[in-house]
C-alpha positions in Angstrom: 2.1 -24.7 -12.8 3.9 -21.7 -11.3 5.0 -22.2 -7.7 6.1 -18.6 -7.0 4.6 -17.0 -3.8 1.4 -15.2 -4.4 -0.5 -12.5 -2.6 -4.3 -12.6 -3.0 -4.9 -8.9 -3.7 -5.8 -6.7 -6.6 -4.2 -3.3 -7.0 -4.1 -0.3 -9.3 -0.8 0.8 -7.7 1.7 -0.7 -5.3 4.9 0.3 -3.4 7.5 -1.8 -1.6 9.0 -0.4 1.6 12.8 0.1 1.3 13.6 -2.8 3.7 11.5 -5.1 1.6 9.3 -6.3 4.4 6.0 -4.5 3.7 4.0 -3.9 0.5 1.4 -1.2 0.1 -1.3 -1.8 -2.6 -3.9 0.7 -3.7 -7.4 -0.5 -4.6 -10.1 2.1 -5.2 -9.6 4.7 -2.5 -8.0 2.4 0.0 -4.3 1.6 0.8 -3.8 -2.0 2.0 -0.6 -3.0 3.8 0.8 -6.5 3.6 3.6 -8.3 5.4 5.5 -10.0 2.6 7.1 -12.8 4.5 3.8 -14.2 5.8 1.6 -12.7 3.0 -0.8 -11.4 5.7 -2.8 -8.2 5.9 -1.5 -5.5 8.3 -4.7 -3.4 7.8 -5.8 -0.7 5.5 -6.0 3.1 5.3 -8.7 5.2 3.6 -6.9 7.5 1.2 -9.9 8.8 -0.8 -13.7 8.6 -0.8 -14.0 9.5 -4.5 -11.3 8.0 -6.6 -8.5 5.6 -7.2 -5.2 6.4 -5.6 -1.4 6.1 -6.1 0.7 5.0 -3.1 4.3 5.2 -2.1 6.6 5.1 0.9 8.4 8.2 1.9 10.9 9.3 4.5 13.0 6.2 4.0 10.0 4.0 4.7 8.8 5.8 7.8 5.7 7.3 6.0 3.0 6.2 3.6 1.9 8.7 1.0 -1.3 8.5 -1.1 -2.3 10.8 -3.9 -5.8 11.0 -5.5 -8.0 13.5 -7.3 -9.2 14.9 -4.0 -5.8 15.5 -2.4 -2.8 14.0 -0.7 -2.7 11.9 2.5 0.3 11.2 4.7 0.5 8.6 7.4 3.4 8.3 9.8 3.2 5.2 12.0 4.7 5.6 15.4 
């Protein structure tokens, strides 16, 4: 049996923040954020109402970017 750490989430795309502490997963039109050390949810962001999305971190990890068939979204946590 594999004993590696697991995150109970499905994803069509994912991105790891440059410091390695946060993972963003894309499922449907939603971006889900995860703290990797504890494998807990940090919340979610609605990226699209119509389609699946692609997600990445930008600005050296200070922004989250999501792209879908209905446009781009940019979030910059304060």
